[in-house]
C-alpha positions in Angstrom: -16.5 38.0 -103.8 -19.4 36.4 -105.7 -22.8 38.0 -105.9 -26.2 36.9 -107.2 -28.1 39.2 -109.6 -31.9 38.7 -109.9 -34.3 40.5 -112.2 -37.7 39.8 -110.6 -41.2 39.4 -111.8 -40.9 36.1 -113.7 -43.3 33.3 -112.9 -41.5 30.0 -112.2 -42.6 26.9 -114.0 -41.1 23.5 -114.5 -39.2 20.8 -112.5 -36.6 21.4 -109.8 -34.6 18.3 -108.6 -34.2 18.5 -104.8 -30.7 17.6 -103.6 -29.7 15.4 -100.7 -30.2 16.9 -97.3 -27.3 18.9 -95.9 -28.5 18.4 -92.3 -28.6 14.6 -92.9 -25.2 14.1 -94.7 -23.3 16.2 -92.1 -24.4 13.6 -89.4 -24.0 10.6 -91.7 -20.4 11.3 -92.6 -19.0 11.1 -89.0 -20.8 7.7 -88.7 -17.9 6.4 -90.8 -15.7 6.8 -87.7 -17.7 4.0 -86.1 -17.0 1.4 -88.8 -17.1 1.1 -92.5 -16.4 1.5 -95.3 -19.4 3.7 -95.7 -20.7 4.8 -99.1 -23.2 7.6 -99.3 -25.1 8.5 -102.4 -27.2 11.5 -103.2 -24.6 13.6 -101.5 -25.0 17.4 -102.2 -21.9 19.3 -103.4 -21.7 22.0 -100.7 -19.1 23.9 -98.9 -20.2 22.3 -95.6 -19.8 18.7 -97.0 -16.3 19.7 -98.2 -15.5 21.0 -94.7 -16.7 17.8 -93.1 -14.7 15.7 -95.6 -11.6 17.7 -94.8 -12.0 17.1 -91.1 -12.5 13.4 -91.5 -9.5 13.2 -93.8 -7.4 15.0 -91.2 -8.6 12.5 -88.6 -7.2 9.7 -90.8 -10.1 8.5 -92.9 -9.7 7.9 -96.7 -12.3 10.1 -98.5 -13.3 9.4 -102.1 -15.8 12.0 -103.3 -17.2 11.8 -106.8 -19.0 15.1 -107.0 -20.3 14.5 -110.5 -22.2 11.4 -109.3 -22.9 12.7 -105.8 -21.3 9.7 -104.1 -18.9 9.7 -101.2 -17.0 6.7 -99.8 -15.3 7.0 -96.3 -13.0 4.2 -95.2 -10.2 3.4 -92.8 -9.8 4.1 -89.2 -9.0 7.3 -87.3 -5.3 7.9 -86.8 -5.8 11.2 -85.1 -8.3 11.8 -82.3 -8.2 15.6 -82.4 -10.6 17.9 -84.3 -8.7 21.2 -84.5 -10.2 24.7 -84.1 -9.3 25.8 -87.6 -11.8 23.4 -89.1 -14.4 23.2 -86.3 -14.8 27.0 -86.3 -16.0 26.9 -89.9 -19.0 24.6 -89.2 -20.7 23.7 -85.9 -21.6 20.2 -87.2 -17.9 19.3 -86.8 -18.7 18.5 -83.1 -20.5 15.4 -84.3 -17.2 13.6 -84.5 -17.0 13.6 -80.7 -19.4 10.8 -79.9 -18.1 8.4 -82.6 -14.4 9.0 -81.6 -15.1 8.4 -77.9 -17.2 5.3 -78.5 -14.7 3.6 -80.8 -11.4 4.8 -79.5 -12.1 5.8 -75.9 -10.9 9.3 -76.2 -11.3 12.5 -78.3 -10.2 16.1 -78.3 -12.5 18.4 -80.2 -12.5 22.1 -80.4 -15.5 24.0 -78.9 -17.4 25.2 -81.9 -18.3 28.6 -80.3 -21.2 30.8 -81.5 -22.4 31.8 -84.9 -24.3 34.6 -86.6 -27.7 33.4 -85.5 -26.7 33.0 -81.9 -24.9 30.6 -79.5 -25.7 26.9 -79.8 -24.2 25.3 -76.7 -23.0 21.7 -76.6 -23.7 21.1 -72.9 -26.3 18.4 -73.7 -23.8 16.5 -75.8 -21.3 16.5 -72.9 -23.8 15.7 -70.2 -25.0 12.7 -72.2 -21.5 11.4 -72.6 -20.9 11.8 -68.9 -24.0 9.8 -68.2 -22.4 7.1 -70.3 -19.3 7.1 -68.1 -17.1 9.5 -70.0 -14.9 12.1 -68.2 -15.2 15.5 -69.7 -12.7 18.4 -69.2 -12.5 21.7 -71.0 -9.0 22.9 -71.7 -7.8 25.8 -73.8 -11.0 25.9 -75.9 -11.1 22.1 -76.4 -13.4 19.4 -75.2 -11.4 16.4 -73.9 -13.5 13.3 -73.4 -12.3 10.0 -72.1 -14.3 6.8 -71.6 -13.8 4.6 -68.6 -11.3 1.7 -69.2 -14.2 -0.6 -70.3 -15.6 1.9 -72.8 -18.9 3.8 -72.7 -21.8 2.3 -70.8 -25.4 2.3 -71.8 -27.5 4.9 -69.9 -30.9 6.5 -69.7 -30.5 10.1 -70.9 -33.4 12.6 -70.6 -32.9 15.7 -72.7 -34.3 18.8 -70.8 -35.0 20.3 -74.2 -35.0 18.9 -77.8 -31.5 19.0 -79.4 -30.9 17.6 -82.9 -27.1 17.7 -82.5 -27.1 16.1 -79.1 -29.5 13.4 -80.3 -27.2 12.6 -83.2 -24.0 12.6 -81.3 -25.3 10.4 -78.5 -27.2 8.1 -80.9 -23.9 7.4 -82.6 -22.0 7.0 -79.4 -24.6 4.5 -78.0 -24.2 2.1 -80.9 -20.9 0.9 -79.5 -21.6 1.4 -75.8 -21.9 -1.6 -73.5 -25.6 -2.3 -72.7 -28.8 -0.4 -73.6 -29.0 3.4 -73.9 -32.4 5.2 -73.9 -32.6 8.7 -75.3 -35.8 10.4 -73.9 -37.2 13.6 -75.5 -35.0 12.9 -78.5 -35.3 15.0 -81.6 -37.6 13.5 -84.3 -36.4 15.2 -87.4 -36.3 13.1 -90.6 -32.6 13.5 -90.6 -32.4 11.6 -87.3 -34.4 8.7 -88.8 -32.0 8.8 -91.8 -29.0 8.5 -89.5 -30.5 5.7 -87.6 -31.4 3.8 -90.8 -27.8 4.1 -91.9 -26.4 3.0 -88.6 -28.7 0.0 -88.7 -27.4 -0.9 -92.1 -23.9 -0.8 -90.5 -25.1 -3.3 -87.8 -26.5 -1.1 -85.1 -29.5 -2.1 -83.0 -31.9 0.8 -82.7 -35.6 0.9 -81.8 -38.1 3.7 -81.6 -37.5 5.4 -85.0 -39.6 8.5 -85.6 -40.4 8.8 -81.9 -39.0 10.9 -79.1 -37.7 7.8 -77.3 -34.8 6.0 -78.9 -33.5 2.7 -77.6 -30.0 1.6 -78.6 -28.5 -1.8 -77.7 -24.7 -1.5 -78.1 -22.8 -3.9 -80.3 -19.1 -4.7 -80.4 -18.4 -3.2 -83.8 -20.1 -1.8 -86.9 -19.3 -2.7 -90.5 -19.7 -1.6 -94.1 -22.9 -0.1 -95.6 -24.3 1.8 -98.6 -26.9 4.5 -97.9 -28.8 7.0 -100.0 -29.2 10.4 -98.3 -32.8 11.6 -98.1 -34.0 14.6 -100.0 -33.5 18.0 -98.3 -36.9 19.1 -96.8 -35.6 22.6 -96.2 -34.5 23.0 -99.8 -37.9 21.6 -100.8 -39.7 24.2 -98.6 -37.5 27.0 -99.9 -38.4 26.2 -103.5 -42.1 25.8 -102.6 -41.9 29.4 -101.3 -40.1 30.4 -104.6 -43.0 29.0 -106.6 -45.6 30.6 -104.4 -43.9 34.1 -104.2 -43.8 34.2 -108.1 -47.3 32.8 -108.6 -45.8 29.8 -110.4 -46.1 26.1 -110.5 -43.1 23.7 -110.0 -42.6 20.0 -109.4 -40.1 19.4 -106.6 -38.5 16.1 -107.8 -37.7 13.8 -104.9 -39.4 15.9 -102.2 -41.7 14.2 -99.7 -44.7 15.9 -98.2 -44.6 14.0 -95.0 -41.1 15.3 -94.3 -42.2 18.9 -94.3 -44.1 18.6 -91.0 -46.0 21.8 -90.0 -44.4 23.7 -92.9 -46.9 22.0 -95.2 -49.9 23.0 -93.1 -48.8 26.6 -92.8 -48.1 26.9 -96.5 -51.5 25.6 -97.3 -53.1 28.0 -94.9 -51.3 30.8 -96.7 -52.8 29.8 -100.0 -50.1 27.4 -101.4 -51.2 24.2 -103.1 -49.1 21.1 -102.3 -49.9 17.8 -104.1 -47.8 14.7 -103.8 -47.1 12.9 -107.0 -45.1 9.8 -108.0 -42.0 11.9 -108.7 -42.2 14.4 -105.9 -44.3 17.3 -104.7 -46.2 19.7 -107.0 -46.5 23.3 -105.7 -48.9 26.0 -107.0 -50.2 29.3 -105.7 -53.9 29.2 -105.4 -56.2 32.3 -105.0 -53.7 34.7 -103.6 -51.5 34.6 -100.5 -52.9 35.3 -97.1 -51.1 36.3 -93.9 -50.6 33.4 -91.4 -49.2 33.5 -87.9 -46.4 31.0 -87.3 -44.0 30.0 -84.4 -40.9 28.0 -84.9 -40.7 24.7 -82.9 -38.8 21.4 -82.9 -40.0 19.0 -85.6 -42.7 18.3 -86.6 -43.3 21.9 -85.7 -42.5 24.8 -88.1 -38.7 24.6 -88.8 -36.6 27.5 -87.8 -34.6 26.9 -91.0 -37.8 27.9 -92.9 -38.5 31.1 -90.9 -36.7 33.6 -93.1 -38.1 32.2 -96.4 -41.6 32.3 -95.0 -41.1 35.9 -93.9 -40.2 36.8 -97.5 -43.4 35.0 -98.7 -45.5 36.8 -96.1 -44.1 40.2 -97.1 -46.2 40.1 -100.3 -49.3 38.3 -98.7 -52.6 40.0 -98.1 -53.0 41.0 -94.5 -50.6 40.7 -91.6 -48.8 37.8 -90.0 -46.9 37.3 -86.8 -43.7 35.3 -86.9 -42.2 34.1 -83.6 -38.8 32.6 -83.4 -38.3 30.3 -80.4 -35.2 28.2 -81.4 -32.4 30.7 -82.0 -31.8 34.3 -81.0 -30.5 36.8 -83.6 -32.4 35.1 -86.4 -34.1 38.2 -87.7 -31.0 39.7 -89.3 -32.7 39.5 -92.7 -35.4 42.0 -91.6 -33.4 45.2 -92.3 -32.5 43.9 -95.8 -36.1 43.0 -96.6 -37.3 46.4 -95.5 -34.8 47.9 -98.0 -36.8 46.1 -100.6 -40.0 47.7 -99.4 -41.3 45.0 -97.0 -43.2 46.3 -94.0 -41.8 44.4 -91.0 -41.6 45.5 -87.3 -39.9 43.2 -84.8 -39.2 43.2 -81.1 -37.4 40.5 -79.3 -38.4 37.1 -80.7 -41.5 38.2 -82.7 -42.0 40.1 -86.0 -45.2 41.5 -87.5 -45.2 41.4 -91.3 -47.8 43.5 -93.1 -48.0 42.4 -96.7 -47.3 44.9 -99.5 -48.5 44.7 -103.2 -45.0 44.5 -104.5 -41.3 44.6 -103.5 -38.6 46.7 -105.2 -35.2 45.4 -106.2 -32.2 46.7 -104.2 -28.6 45.8 -103.3 -28.8 43.6 -100.1 -26.3 41.9 -97.8 -26.6 38.2 -96.7 -25.9 37.5 -93.1 -26.4 33.7 -92.8 -27.5 30.7 -94.9 -31.3 31.0 -94.6 -31.3 34.8 -94.5 -29.4 34.7 -97.8 -32.0 32.6 -99.6 -34.8 34.7 -98.2 -33.3 37.6 -100.0 -33.1 35.6 -103.2 -36.8 34.8 -102.8 -37.7 38.4 -102.3 -35.7 39.3 -105.4 -37.6 36.8 -107.5 -40.8 38.7 -106.7 -39.4 42.2 -106.7 -39.7 44.8 -109.5 -36.3 45.6 -111.0 -32.9 44.2 -110.1 -31.7 42.8 -106.8 -28.1 42.2 -106.1 -27.4 39.8 -103.2 -23.9 40.2 -101.7 -21.9 37.7 -99.6 -23.5 34.7 -101.2 -20.8 32.3 -99.8 -23.4 31.7 -97.1 -25.7 30.2 -99.8 -22.9 27.8 -101.0 -22.9 26.2 -97.5 -26.4 24.8 -97.9 -27.8 25.1 -101.4 -26.4 23.1 -104.4 -26.5 24.9 -107.7 -29.2 27.3 -106.4 -29.1 29.8 -109.3 -28.9 27.1 -111.9 -32.0 25.3 -110.5 -34.0 28.6 -110.4 -32.9 29.6 -113.8 -34.0 26.2 -115.1 -37.6 27.0 -114.2 -37.7 30.5 -115.6 -36.0 32.8 -113.1 -33.8 35.6 -114.4 -30.9 34.9 -112.1 -27.1 34.7 -112.5 -24.0 34.6 -110.4 -21.6 37.5 -110.8 -18.1 36.4 -110.1 -16.0 38.9 -108.2 
């Protein structure tokens, strides 16, 4: 099993290209089930994109993936309407095929995704939304079976009781082919939602209210071909911003957009990190030391839960104390014991953690538990004295493209140890 070895203490300097957004492309790919062909560019080469491609191929689409160029073309029409457990269990985003299949073909059978290392993420809002559009939902042997009425899905007004990115994406796609107008109220506002809507509009969808919490979709009979460039990954950009700050370095994040960071940008600035937008991207510097800042994860544009672990690593070497409160997922402090092995002073109870900054961290062998926890340990290793060995890095390969190569390119002493 691969590991990543880091010898810390080196200041990062240079340019890091930010890849296409994982969380965007995993919603864009199922959109090809609604029409096509759909060609996506700036597609990151990740384990999760490979999993989604395998699922869409099993459903009957033709998948042409040029990993060198970062392009992906999806064409054809689904010949199977079942997403099996052996693929869906690998990645929760697989449930995003449900809405498109029911909208275009009137029926779908998709495995329940179940839980994951950072807690359960139920799909009840997805199902209630489809029921509001006239679908009949049954659960059978661990599968969701959804069937539209004989005339297909109908437009509906759907009010989300809480913000859900996945449910917004699934129902947004379903609504594009529904009869009449659908309104999604309290919809998620992440940049990845806007990116999906822009792609669907290029395919012929009629959508209003982009960037707001109220989306209005007027159904059309069919969607067609489109080309779409995936937006830059704001979580990767935030991660590399923390890498620059934790090492006292300066990097240009090529392709990153400041406005996509939401509250992450404000919190980083309060902590002593300089962020300056330039023509080619976002320049990140550490100013006059790091300072402890309290933060609470919230739906976008609030502080992203996917940045919580990285920010905790940064705060572990900041002056003073910070309180980090996780409100989105349970079990998302599993990186804390590993950071404390490296000398971090962190106490947590329930959904809150108190981080008291220390002058330096010490390298140690550590174990990754999930995607963002994995990269938080890499960040800690960059700042630590001595050698850090991060085990179980297959988590990293789900969401970061060429991580060690990008960091080495700006001066990190980091390498992958094949095992």
